[in-house]
N, C-alpha and C positions, 0 to 999 in steps of 0.2 A: 807402763814401766815404771817400776817402781814408783811413787806418789804422784805422777800424771795418769790423768784420766784425758785418754782423747775420743772426741764425740764428733760421730758425722751426723747431722742431722740434713744429709740429702741438700734440697733447694733451699737451706735454710743456712746452710754454710758446714763448715769443721773448725773445729775447737781445739786447744789444748788446755788444762787445768793442771792446776798445781793443788793437792791435797794437802792443808796443814792439821796440824794436829789437834784442833779442837774440829775437823771432818769439813770446814768450809773449803768455797776453793775459789780460786782466782785465776785469770788465765785472759786468752786472747784469740779472738781468729786465725786462721791458717790461711795463709803464711801471715807470719808476724808482719806490723806492719807498724812501726812507733812512731810513725809521722800522724797516724791518722788515730783523733784523740777518741773516736768512736770504740777502736778496735779493740776493747775490752769486757771481760764478763765476769760477774761473781754470782758463787753461790752461795747460803746459809745450811748450813745440817739442821733440819727443821726437827726429824725425830725417827727412831730404829724404825725398822718394820715390823708390823706385828706379827705375831705366831699363825692370823690368817693369811696373811698377805705372803710369808714365807712359803705358805704349803702352797699356795695354786703359782706363784711366780717361779717356786724353784729355785735353781740358780741362777735367774735369770731371764731364761729361753721360755719358760711356762710349763706346764705339767701334763701328765697324763692321770685319767682316771678311769678306772672300772665304773660304767654305769649303770643302775638296774631298774628295773621298775618288775609290774607283774607279769610282762610281757619275755622277761631276759635280761640278757648285761651287753654288754659292748661298751668298745675305746672311745673316750672323750678326751680333747685337749681344749686346757684354757693355756689360750697364746698371749706372751706378752711380746707383742709385738706392735705396741702403740697404738695400736687398735685394741686390742683386749676382746681378739677375734677369738671364737668358740669353736671348734672344728670337731666333726663328728663324721666318720667315713659311711660309717651304717645309715644317715640321716644325713645327706649334705643341705646346710643353707647356709645364705648369710647370716650371720648370727656371731652378737659379741655377749660379752661378761662383764657385769660390775661388781664390786664389792664395798659392802657399809659396816665395818664392825665384822663380827660373825656372819653376816645374810651376802649370800652373793646371789646375785637374779643373774638369770640365764635369758635372753631374748634370742628364740632360737627359728627366726624367720616362719614360714608357712607350719611348722611344728607347737607353736605358740612361747607363752614366758613361764619362766619357772623360778619361783625363791628355794632356796637349799642355804641350810644352816651349819655351818663350818665347825665342827670340832677339833682344832687345828694337831691337840696333843695325839689324838688317835688318827688324824689324816684320815678323816671320813666327812659324811657330810647327808643331810635327812633334809626329805622336803619333798616338794611336787608342785603340780599346775597353781600360778598366780591365784586366787583367790579360792583353790579349789578344796575340796575335801582331801585331806592328804592320810584318812584312816583308811580310803577305798580307792585314793589315785596317788598311788607315793612313789619318789623317788630316792634313790641310795646311791652312794659314789664310795670308792675309796680309792686311794691315791696309789699308782702302780710304778710312778718313775718319771722323774725331774726330765724335762725335753734337752736334748743338746743345741744350743747354738751351731749351727752350722753355717754361719757367715751369708747366707742366700735370704734375701728378704722373697716371700711369695708374691707375684701376683694377686692386686684386686681389683675390679672393677671398679667396684662400688667408693674406694677412698682416694 
């Protein structure tokens, strides 16, 4: 609502934060209790998101990419769900992704570990299995669309 950010961290509580011109935030737990000296929160703006983060996180829910290898291609999702789940209907596994600069790492359960380099301007990725010979065992990905936040948290038995 305007310059108010509402946060629901489930078991860690609900908060309302007022956003200032410098992008810092100050607020309180909900319900507001002025008698409770610990019922306050502050956040300082650290930095804008990188082009690579924006490509993967999309509008905030994550993004879907067409993931290709020598055997074909299929859709994959990079979820922005607090756990960074990596989801693939064709090859399901409890999987995660992480990002350091332009390097995206996929830990894909029984399907292995993969390292990709993101080209944020073109919304593409190239790479392959971690430690592998990418000239022979390559992977590529192309962004297809941002995921829609449907306000539904998917159950994960691992978290």
